[in-house]
C-alpha positions as a printed NumPy array, in Angstrom:
array([[ 31.093,  83.243,  36.702],
       [ 27.505,  82.375,  35.672],
       [ 28.416,  83.171,  32.132],
       [ 31.174,  80.469,  32.218],
       [ 29.145,  77.897,  34.409],
       [ 26.477,  78.   ,  30.796],
       [ 29.325,  78.249,  28.691],
       [ 30.85 ,  75.059,  29.818],
       [ 27.894,  73.285,  31.068],
       [ 27.299,  70.213,  29.245],
       [ 25.301,  69.755,  26.193],
       [ 23.722,  66.421,  25.035],
       [ 21.876,  67.537,  22.317],
       [ 24.591,  69.384,  20.341],
       [ 26.574,  66.089,  21.2  ],
       [ 23.422,  64.192,  19.14 ],
       [ 23.747,  66.399,  16.289],
       [ 27.582,  66.004,  16.074],
       [ 27.268,  62.244,  16.232],
       [ 24.55 ,  62.418,  13.534],
       [ 26.772,  64.411,  11.048],
       [ 29.738,  62.148,  11.813],
       [ 27.752,  59.081,  11.141],
       [ 26.517,  60.986,   7.634],
       [ 30.01 ,  61.477,   6.904],
       [ 30.713,  57.391,   7.595],
       [ 32.548,  58.47 ,  10.665],
       [ 31.445,  55.618,  12.733],
       [ 33.681,  55.771,  15.297],
       [ 33.715,  59.261,  15.906],
       [ 30.077,  59.138,  15.741],
       [ 29.592,  56.695,  18.468],
       [ 31.768,  58.46 ,  21.028],
       [ 29.422,  61.629,  20.211],
       [ 26.363,  59.538,  20.869],
       [ 27.567,  57.68 ,  23.985],
       [ 28.308,  61.002,  25.268],
       [ 25.32 ,  62.287,  24.812],
       [ 23.346,  59.299,  26.353],
       [ 25.761,  60.046,  29.881],
       [ 23.713,  63.653,  30.193],
       [ 20.304,  62.412,  29.414],
       [ 20.325,  59.65 ,  31.844],
       [ 21.727,  62.208,  34.217],
       [ 18.428,  64.056,  33.659],
       [ 16.687,  60.749,  33.213],
       [ 15.391,  62.127,  30.009],
       [ 14.296,  58.125,  28.987],
       [ 13.024,  59.046,  25.367],
       [ 16.319,  61.049,  23.999],
       [ 18.473,  57.829,  26.048],
       [ 16.959,  55.393,  23.556],
       [ 17.777,  57.559,  20.626],
       [ 21.099,  58.073,  21.752],
       [ 21.588,  54.336,  22.399],
       [ 20.1  ,  53.169,  18.826],
       [ 22.649,  55.737,  17.089],
       [ 25.364,  53.828,  19.025],
       [ 24.639,  50.656,  18.469],
       [ 24.043,  51.396,  14.699],
       [ 27.463,  53.477,  14.581],
       [ 29.317,  50.219,  16.716],
       [ 27.745,  47.553,  14.201],
       [ 28.483,  49.898,  11.006],
       [ 32.484,  50.372,  12.754],
       [ 32.379,  46.397,  12.847],
       [ 32.541,  46.403,  16.665],
       [ 30.057,  43.743,  17.014],
       [ 30.349,  42.919,  20.296],
       [ 30.004,  46.712,  22.005],
       [ 27.412,  46.815,  19.615],
       [ 25.316,  43.709,  21.154],
       [ 25.92 ,  45.139,  24.373],
       [ 24.373,  48.274,  23.099],
       [ 21.343,  46.684,  21.793],
       [ 20.452,  44.86 ,  24.541],
       [ 20.851,  48.579,  26.619],
       [ 18.772,  50.001,  23.887],
       [ 16.106,  46.935,  24.492],
       [ 16.029,  47.341,  28.405],
       [ 15.35 ,  50.963,  28.025],
       [ 12.858,  50.616,  25.762],
       [ 10.745,  47.905,  27.795],
       [ 10.741,  50.491,  30.399],
       [  9.05 ,  53.225,  27.993],
       [  6.575,  53.346,  25.524],
       [  7.167,  50.816,  22.782],
       [  5.482,  48.742,  20.26 ],
       [  6.012,  45.012,  19.928],
       [  7.354,  45.295,  16.509],
       [  9.829,  47.887,  17.792],
       [ 10.881,  45.21 ,  20.585],
       [ 11.35 ,  42.479,  17.982],
       [ 13.386,  44.752,  15.462],
       [ 15.872,  45.287,  18.736],
       [ 15.754,  41.943,  19.6  ],
       [ 16.377,  40.764,  15.863],
       [ 19.246,  43.652,  15.6  ],
       [ 20.965,  41.829,  19.125],
       [ 20.796,  38.367,  17.321],
       [ 22.584,  39.185,  14.56 ],
       [ 25.711,  40.617,  16.43 ],
       [ 25.609,  37.566,  18.926],
       [ 25.832,  35.175,  15.668],
       [ 28.815,  37.49 ,  13.98 ],
       [ 30.603,  38.536,  17.373],
       [ 33.777,  36.108,  18.213],
       [ 33.523,  36.395,  22.032],
       [ 29.432,  37.692,  21.982],
       [ 29.107,  39.042,  25.585],
       [ 25.191,  37.992,  25.784],
       [ 24.065,  34.338,  24.562],
       [ 22.305,  34.658,  21.048],
       [ 19.281,  31.942,  23.046],
       [ 18.641,  35.064,  25.263],
       [ 17.574,  36.922,  22.8  ],
       [ 15.576,  34.368,  21.158],
       [ 14.078,  33.389,  24.425],
       [ 12.939,  36.703,  24.37 ],
       [ 11.413,  36.176,  20.795],
       [  9.781,  33.314,  22.091],
       [  7.828,  34.595,  24.463],
       [  7.123,  37.313,  22.975],
       [  5.307,  35.376,  19.846],
       [  3.904,  33.092,  22.695],
       [  2.191,  36.21 ,  24.173],
       [  0.791,  36.771,  20.525],
       [ -0.38 ,  33.155,  20.524],
       [  1.925,  32.79 ,  16.973],
       [  1.843,  29.359,  17.476],
       [  2.703,  28.759,  13.418],
       [  5.697,  30.588,  13.986],
       [  7.06 ,  28.981,  17.622],
       [  6.492,  25.792,  15.56 ],
       [  8.939,  27.163,  12.799],
       [ 11.089,  28.933,  15.056],
       [ 11.482,  25.934,  17.631],
       [ 12.111,  23.406,  14.321],
       [ 14.937,  25.71 ,  13.127],
       [ 17.054,  26.238,  16.268],
       [ 19.862,  24.457,  16.961],
       [ 20.419,  24.15 ,  20.96 ],
       [ 23.127,  24.184,  23.202],
       [ 22.276,  22.349,  26.501],
       [ 25.346,  24.283,  28.387],
       [ 23.191,  27.605,  27.677],
       [ 20.189,  28.205,  29.937],
       [ 18.683,  30.234,  27.687],
       [ 18.418,  27.421,  25.504],
       [ 17.414,  25.081,  28.011],
       [ 14.562,  27.465,  29.026],
       [ 13.155,  27.623,  25.172],
       [ 13.012,  24.038,  25.393],
       [ 11.429,  24.116,  28.911],
       [  8.647,  26.584,  27.512],
       [  8.176,  24.126,  24.339],
       [  7.549,  21.478,  26.405],
       [  4.964,  23.371,  28.963],
       [  3.094,  24.459,  26.099],
       [  1.943,  20.998,  25.154],
       [  1.931,  19.409,  28.315],
       [ -1.215,  18.61 ,  29.812],
       [ -0.779,  18.942,  33.586],
       [  0.294,  22.835,  32.872],
       [ -3.139,  24.471,  33.433],
       [ -3.686,  21.958,  36.497],
       [ -0.538,  22.548,  38.446],
       [ -0.329,  26.091,  37.519],
       [  3.315,  25.856,  35.897],
       [  5.46 ,  28.982,  35.04 ],
       [  7.82 ,  29.642,  32.165],
       [ 11.384,  30.661,  32.872],
       [ 12.604,  33.889,  34.015],
       [ 15.709,  33.958,  34.789],
       [ 18.143,  37.111,  33.655],
       [ 14.959,  38.31 ,  31.437],
       [ 14.702,  42.538,  31.747],
       [ 12.863,  43.771,  34.35 ],
       [ 10.246,  45.446,  32.135],
       [  9.964,  42.065,  30.444],
       [  7.795,  41.108,  33.046],
       [  4.288,  41.95 ,  31.255],
       [  5.342,  40.023,  28.114],
       [  6.054,  37.112,  30.458],
       [  2.797,  36.949,  32.819],
       [  1.05 ,  37.472,  29.254],
       [  3.103,  34.622,  27.466],
       [  2.67 ,  32.21 ,  30.953],
       [ -1.484,  33.195,  30.588],
       [ -1.608,  31.893,  27.025],
       [  0.68 ,  28.878,  27.802],
       [ -1.548,  27.437,  30.311],
       [ -4.637,  27.794,  28.409],
       [ -3.02 ,  25.212,  25.796],
       [ -3.496,  22.963,  28.133],
       [ -7.491,  23.169,  28.963],
       [ -7.763,  20.329,  26.729],
       [ -5.785,  16.708,  27.254],
       [ -5.4  ,  14.788,  24.127],
       [ -4.488,  10.981,  25.041],
       [ -4.114,   8.227,  22.257],
       [ -4.001,   4.413,  23.138],
       [ -4.225,   0.982,  21.224],
       [ -7.723,  -0.257,  22.429],
       [ -5.873,  -3.69 ,  22.463],
       [ -2.171,  -3.25 ,  24.433],
       [ -1.553,  -7.049,  23.384],
       [ -1.123,  -6.254,  19.813],
       [  1.591,  -3.544,  20.2  ],
       [  4.043,  -6.132,  18.669],
       [  1.84 ,  -8.252,  16.663],
       [  0.724,  -5.82 ,  13.732],
       [  1.194,  -6.861,  10.471],
       [  1.423,  -4.813,   7.587],
       [ -2.378,  -4.585,   5.745],
       [ -3.88 ,  -5.486,   9.477],
       [ -6.975,  -3.565,  11.206],
       [ -6.168,  -2.358,  14.469],
       [ -8.151,   0.396,  16.442],
       [ -6.837,   3.734,  18.451],
       [ -8.709,   5.37 ,  21.36 ],
       [ -8.496,   9.222,  21.646],
       [ -9.673,  10.708,  24.701],
       [-10.424,  14.22 ,  25.22 ],
       [-10.374,  15.895,  28.385],
       [-11.53 ,  19.165,  29.226],
       [-10.517,  21.419,  32.099],
       [-12.702,  24.276,  30.986],
       [-15.764,  25.515,  28.944],
       [-14.696,  25.161,  25.187],
       [-15.116,  23.853,  21.668],
       [-12.964,  22.042,  19.687],
       [-12.873,  23.325,  16.093],
       [-10.274,  21.05 ,  13.948],
       [ -8.833,  17.737,  14.77 ],
       [ -6.076,  15.81 ,  12.903],
       [ -4.341,  12.238,  13.763],
       [ -0.852,  12.372,  12.02 ],
       [ -1.14 ,   8.874,   9.999],
       [  2.004,   8.88 ,   8.418],
       [  2.588,   4.838,   6.877],
       [ -1.268,   4.077,   7.939],
       [ -4.05 ,   3.911,   6.395],
       [ -7.603,   5.791,   8.194],
       [-10.055,   3.108,   7.559],
       [-13.177,   4.702,   9.828],
       [-13.726,   7.198,  12.685],
       [-16.31 ,   7.121,  15.74 ],
       [-15.179,  10.969,  16.286],
       [-18.081,  13.424,  16.087],
       [-18.983,  16.607,  13.833],
       [-16.626,  19.495,  15.094],
       [-17.744,  21.856,  16.554],
       [-17.126,  19.593,  19.542],
       [-18.422,  21.792,  22.683],
       [-17.195,  20.689,  26.175],
       [-18.276,  21.484,  29.488],
       [-15.568,  21.554,  32.785],
       [-14.066,  18.281,  33.282],
       [-16.48 ,  16.541,  30.125],
       [-14.405,  13.453,  28.531],
       [-15.503,  12.117,  25.147],
       [-13.57 ,   9.183,  23.546],
       [-13.513,   8.285,  19.683],
       [-12.099,   5.971,  18.226],
       [ -9.786,   5.863,  14.787],
       [ -9.749,   2.286,  12.659],
       [ -6.244,   2.141,  10.975],
       [ -4.482,  -0.482,   8.371],
       [ -0.477,  -0.069,   8.183],
       [  0.662,   0.217,   4.628],
       [  4.553,  -0.911,   5.325],
       [  6.354,  -3.208,   7.807],
       [  8.81 ,  -0.838,  10.268],
       [  8.682,   0.991,  13.739],
       [  6.319,   3.615,  13.004],
       [  4.604,   6.521,  14.915],
       [  0.802,   7.559,  15.139],
       [  0.213,  10.763,  16.049],
       [  0.281,  13.296,  17.558],
       [ -3.536,  14.573,  17.099],
       [ -3.205,  17.956,  16.684],
       [ -6.586,  20.592,  17.717],
       [ -7.731,  23.937,  17.895],
       [ -9.988,  24.892,  20.272],
       [-12.261,  28.156,  21.094],
       [-12.492,  29.194,  24.565],
       [-16.26 ,  31.044,  24.977],
       [-15.049,  33.843,  26.845],
       [-11.502,  34.701,  24.891],
       [-10.334,  35.98 ,  21.197],
       [ -8.159,  33.579,  19.777],
       [ -7.312,  30.029,  19.028],
       [ -5.62 ,  27.542,  21.449],
       [ -3.818,  24.628,  19.873],
       [ -3.395,  20.688,  21.479],
       [ -1.214,  18.226,  21.076],
       [ -1.586,  14.634,  21.737],
       [  1.213,  11.777,  23.029],
       [  2.683,   9.75 ,  20.097],
       [  2.17 ,   5.712,  20.093],
       [  5.479,   3.96 ,  18.958],
       [  4.286,   0.809,  16.46 ],
       [  5.88 ,  -2.086,  15.571],
       [  4.65 ,  -3.31 ,  12.319],
       [  5.746,  -6.817,  10.93 ],
       [  5.817,  -7.813,   7.099],
       [  2.58 ,  -9.482,   6.96 ],
       [  3.036, -13.258,   6.849],
       [  1.683, -15.548,   3.805],
       [ -1.353, -17.747,   4.986],
       [ -2.998, -20.245,   3.318],
       [ -6.605, -22.625,   3.878],
       [ -7.491, -25.651,   1.883],
       [-10.518, -27.535,   2.188],
       [-11.17 , -30.957,   0.67 ],
       [-14.974, -31.898,  -0.569],
       [-16.053, -35.633,  -2.423],
       [-19.087, -36.327,  -4.396],
       [-19.839, -39.932,  -4.854],
       [-19.728, -40.411,  -8.693],
       [-20.613, -44.812,  -7.99 ],
       [-20.895, -45.845,  -4.496],
       [-17.388, -47.098,  -2.076],
       [-15.255, -46.935,  -5.628],
       [-15.228, -43.585,  -7.71 ],
       [-15.133, -40.176,  -6.192],
       [-14.992, -36.515,  -7.292],
       [-12.604, -34.336,  -5.163],
       [-12.734, -30.798,  -4.895],
       [ -9.528, -29.202,  -3.267],
       [ -9.835, -25.495,  -2.661],
       [ -6.787, -23.098,  -1.748],
       [ -7.758, -19.734,  -0.242],
       [ -5.336, -16.91 ,   0.844],
       [ -6.178, -15.833,   4.178],
       [ -3.309, -13.674,   4.799],
       [ -2.545, -10.126,   3.62 ],
       [  0.355, -10.847,   1.214],
       [ -0.281, -12.498,  -1.845],
       [  0.948, -15.679,  -2.526],
       [  3.403, -16.259,  -5.45 ],
       [  4.138, -19.393,  -7.417],
       [  1.73 , -21.371,  -4.933],
       [  1.55 , -25.319,  -5.347],
       [ -0.551, -27.745,  -4.231],
       [ -0.019, -31.088,  -4.343],
       [ -2.031, -33.736,  -3.22 ],
       [ -0.821, -37.615,  -2.143],
       [ -2.651, -40.436,  -3.427],
       [ -3.072, -43.829,  -1.819],
       [ -1.248, -46.942,  -4.224],
       [ -4.679, -48.474,  -3.87 ],
       [ -6.223, -45.034,  -5.648],
       [ -5.731, -44.031,  -8.873],
       [ -6.398, -40.488, -10.926],
       [ -8.363, -41.332, -13.42 ],
       [ -8.986, -37.402, -14.708],
       [ -6.869, -34.247, -13.666],
       [ -3.605, -33.914, -11.967],
       [ -2.04 , -34.313,  -8.399],
       [  0.145, -31.259,  -8.561],
       [ -1.312, -27.675,  -9.835],
       [  0.861, -24.382,  -9.991],
       [ -0.63 , -21.123,  -9.371],
       [  0.999, -18.178, -10.359],
       [ -0.584, -15.561,  -7.965],
       [ -2.874, -15.807,  -5.109],
       [ -4.223, -12.054,  -3.83 ],
       [ -5.596, -11.682,  -0.81 ],
       [ -8.698, -13.311,  -0.482],
       [ -8.848, -15.003,  -3.621],
       [ -9.604, -18.437,  -3.726],
       [ -8.303, -21.075,  -6.374],
       [-10.544, -24.703,  -6.91 ],
       [ -9.211, -27.717,  -8.736],
       [-10.82 , -30.846,  -9.157],
       [ -9.786, -34.746,  -9.518],
       [-11.446, -37.676, -10.357],
       [-10.179, -40.897,  -8.495],
       [-11.107, -44.311,  -8.14 ],
       [-10.411, -47.36 ,  -5.878],
       [ -8.465, -50.562,  -7.058],
       [-10.792, -53.212,  -7.433],
       [ -8.53 , -56.125,  -6.147],
       [ -8.965, -55.438,  -2.061],
       [-11.575, -57.489,  -1.057],
       [-11.964, -55.332,   1.974],
       [-10.708, -51.65 ,   3.215],
       [-11.711, -49.114,   5.533],
       [-11.533, -46.119,   3.042],
       [ -8.391, -44.793,   2.343],
       [ -7.178, -40.479,   2.971],
       [ -5.791, -38.291,   0.565],
       [ -3.889, -35.848,   1.79 ],
       [ -3.324, -31.745,   0.06 ],
       [ -0.669, -29.809,   1.161],
       [  0.502, -25.921,  -0.316],
       [  3.936, -24.711,  -0.639],
       [  5.607, -21.554,  -1.414],
       [  9.344, -21.028,  -2.396],
       [ 10.279, -24.073,  -4.414],
       [  8.346, -26.493,  -2.014],
       [ 10.461, -24.952,   0.919],
       [  7.713, -23.467,   2.93 ],
       [  4.221, -25.176,   3.441],
       [  1.581, -23.186,   4.464],
       [ -1.393, -25.305,   4.823],
       [ -2.558, -29.194,   4.982],
       [ -6.119, -30.972,   4.59 ],
       [ -7.289, -34.214,   4.624],
       [-10.562, -36.351,   3.601],
       [-11.144, -40.097,   4.29 ],
       [-13.154, -41.475,   1.198],
       [-14.73 , -44.914,   0.96 ],
       [-15.525, -47.398,   3.52 ],
       [-15.826, -51.473,   3.356],
       [-16.341, -53.453,   0.53 ],
       [-16.096, -56.822,  -0.48 ],
       [-16.755, -58.688,  -3.777]])
């Protein structure tokens, strides 16, 4: 009787060998059955390492047999089992990628692909691989109805949230495998370290927000706050469509103690009209007691840049040639705006009692660039048929766009009382 009992006793090692033989012959469904049978017996024996071997082979057999939904479930079970055994991050990531592939090609995946994506996200966060996280986050197409999709977005925001450290916030953990607790805890510690340096940018003159013009200088302040002893290694302000003129930020590395603040000023000039973003400031800092860098990210400012408006200043001066009779008048036109003036026309209005004996009352300037001044002079003479006058007023005006827009005007009073 004992012989028969021994003869009919389950032999999972034999089932495992049968599965491997069937797999080598590309009999994937037959191999799958043998691997699943062996797995159940090893499970009863509590032989975890053998269970992992059987699950690995069963999942691969189901994948080869194009039983994608079953393969997805088996890869998840494999991942769960490996997390409760000795594992390497490389092995875990391999299981996640295999599960992701099955989730993507399954018609009705029993497990959300975002569950695998979230676990991958947490692993790279725990490894401080922030560059990978940024690339991964940018590529993902999120589903607002999926809880794991939302978990990735919440985690991303927590990494870049300035109050995470102070409020001791935690990462979402709904439905993660029990064996993932260690990775989650490490990821949370890294996430909280990412908010030890708060960075905030703001306009130094808040009233300028809707009044900034192309080519007009303005300033942005950058306030840094440290919540632990740290040293800032790199600091960069994103300034697309803005030109950085100057900065009062210190030389790096900048060492800061707990609670210390530092404020620097960036002076910028907008290059193009439109609605643009200034920032964020991205930085990297080290904590003296730990290894590795941590990233910091500031807010962004939305700036409305108006196209530069043409601006002109006209000034008139005179020199007396002959007292109360002849004058030499100089007209100075200066472009005081941030926009080159095209086809600028200067007109001088001459009273009837005054005549021009040198020069002309109209001058066309093809181009007057920013900050440039154009001078021209005319000689004027008062009529002698008047026995008494109290001076005459000459006016100069500047026009663009075929005399449709007047930019500036000026006047000067010449002469005084005169009798014969």
